[in-house]
C-alpha positions in Angstrom: 16.0 -6.3 -6.3 17.4 -2.8 -6.8 19.5 -1.4 -4.1 19.1 2.3 -3.1 21.5 4.5 -5.1 21.6 7.5 -2.8 21.5 8.3 0.9 18.0 9.9 0.5 16.7 6.8 -1.3 18.2 4.6 1.4 16.5 6.7 4.2 13.2 6.5 2.4 13.5 2.7 2.1 14.3 2.3 5.8 11.3 4.6 6.7 9.0 2.5 4.5 10.1 -0.8 6.0 9.7 0.7 9.5 6.2 1.9 8.8 5.1 -1.4 7.2 6.6 -3.3 10.2 4.7 -1.1 12.6 1.4 -1.8 10.8 2.1 -5.5 10.9 3.0 -5.5 14.6 0.0 -3.3 15.6 -2.3 -5.6 13.6 -0.9 -8.7 15.3 -1.3 -7.2 18.7 -4.9 -6.4 18.0 -4.4 -2.6 18.3 -5.2 -2.0 14.6 -7.8 -3.6 12.5 -6.2 -6.1 10.0 -8.6 -5.1 7.2 -10.0 -2.0 5.7 -13.4 -1.8 4.2 -13.4 -1.1 0.5 -14.9 2.3 1.2 -12.2 3.1 3.7 -9.5 2.1 1.1 -11.2 4.4 -1.4 -11.2 7.3 1.0 -7.5 6.8 1.9 -6.1 6.2 -1.6 -8.8 7.2 -4.1 -11.2 4.9 -5.9 -9.3 4.9 -9.2 -6.0 4.0 -7.5 -7.5 1.2 -5.5 -9.3 -0.2 -8.5 -6.1 0.0 -10.6 -4.2 -1.9 -7.9 -6.9 -4.6 -7.8 -6.8 -4.9 -11.7 -3.0 -5.1 -11.6 -3.2 -7.9 -9.0 -1.2 -5.9 -6.4 -4.0 -6.1 -3.8 -6.9 -8.5 -3.5 -10.5 -7.9 -2.5 -11.8 -10.3 0.1 -15.6 -11.0 0.1 -16.8 -13.5 2.7 -20.3 -14.0 1.3 -22.6 -13.5 -1.7 -24.7 -10.6 -2.6 -24.4 -7.6 -0.4 -21.7 -8.9 1.9 -19.0 -6.3 2.5 -15.6 -6.2 0.7 -12.4 -5.8 2.6 -8.8 -5.3 1.9 -5.8 -6.5 3.9 -4.3 -3.4 5.6 -0.6 -4.5 5.4 -1.0 -5.5 1.8 -2.5 -2.1 0.7 -0.1 -0.1 2.8 2.9 -1.9 1.2 1.5 -1.3 -2.3 0.8 2.3 -1.4 4.4 2.8 -0.1 6.0 1.0 -3.0 3.8 2.5 -5.7 4.1 6.0 -4.5 7.9 5.7 -4.2 8.2 4.2 -7.7 6.0 6.9 -9.2 7.9 9.7 -7.4 11.3 8.4 -8.6 10.1 7.9 -12.2 8.7 11.5 -12.2 11.8 12.8 -10.5 14.3 11.2 -12.9 12.3 12.2 -15.9 12.6 15.8 -14.9 16.3 15.4 -14.2 17.1 14.1 -17.7 
């Protein structure tokens, strides 16, 4: 585990944890659907991004039946990957430009 190195990084980490906790609590209370359809995930994060996360094993497609049954994604799982992935990509790009 890598600890935040700056105050800004620390604040972003706290914000991310707070957002993910909120999603989890709202889902457990039944105020937020626990799953997104695959199409909803595509609309929110882009088809290429979602498919890449699936290929990399970061999120998992859930299909309850055969044939035309819908595919769903765990909301907290995809949100945590989105937060982590976006942060990591931002920091990599930021530090590349700083050097």
